RODO-2510 file (C-alpha; in nm, 4 decimals, decimal comma):
residues 49
     n   res          X          Y          Z
     1     x    -1,8473     0,2649     3,1001
     2     x    -1,5817     0,4107     2,8773
     3     x    -1,4984     0,0660     2,7446
     4     x    -1,8637    -0,0009     2,6653
     5     x    -1,8744     0,2988     2,4300
     6     x    -1,5658     0,1697     2,2498
     7     x    -1,7428    -0,0283     1,9823
     8     x    -1,5906    -0,0945     1,6416
     9     x    -1,7856     0,1657     1,4504
    10     x    -1,7215     0,2345     1,0782
    11     x    -1,5764     0,5750     1,1669
    12     x    -1,3442     0,4254     1,4293
    13     x    -0,9647     0,4015     1,3995
    14     x    -0,9847     0,0320     1,3084
    15     x    -1,1750     0,1158     0,9907
    16     x    -0,9164     0,3785     0,8955
    17     x    -0,6300     0,1358     0,9607
    18     x    -0,7974    -0,1215     0,7374
    19     x    -0,8514     0,1411     0,4677
    20     x    -0,4902     0,2534     0,4843
    21     x    -0,3786    -0,1112     0,4742
    22     x    -0,5786    -0,1836     0,1596
    23     x    -0,4586     0,1446     0,0084
    24     x    -0,0972     0,0515     0,0832
    25     x    -0,1545    -0,2917    -0,0687
    26     x    -0,3035    -0,1381    -0,3854
    27     x    -0,0182     0,1121    -0,3974
    28     x     0,2396    -0,1681    -0,3731
    29     x     0,0582    -0,3702    -0,6404
    30     x     0,0817    -0,0646    -0,8662
    31     x     0,4378     0,0431    -0,7782
    32     x     0,6180    -0,2929    -0,7682
    33     x     0,5593    -0,3811    -1,1383
    34     x     0,6555    -0,0279    -1,2400
    35     x     0,9732    -0,0465    -1,0311
    36     x     1,0577    -0,3868    -1,1834
    37     x     1,0019    -0,2501    -1,5334
    38     x     1,2164     0,0555    -1,4571
    39     x     1,4953    -0,1647    -1,3191
    40     x     1,4759    -0,3903    -1,6254
    41     x     1,4975    -0,0911    -1,8611
    42     x     1,7853     0,0582    -1,6628
    43     x     1,9645    -0,2786    -1,6691
    44     x     1,9184    -0,3121    -2,0476
    45     x     2,0333     0,0439    -2,1120
    46     x     2,3265    -0,0019    -1,8761
    47     x     2,4268    -0,3282    -2,0462
    48     x     2,3835    -0,1808    -2,3949
    49     x     2,5848     0,1282    -2,3103
***
């Protein structure tokens, strides 16, 4: 009977894992371009110096 109550409800752990996954994906989509820009600026400043 315990397995019968284990339905995939919106407040279940599966929903939170999906939310954290999408949040991590959005975070990477925001951080990766900034990191690339920072590396490019550091490379230009390092080459100019």
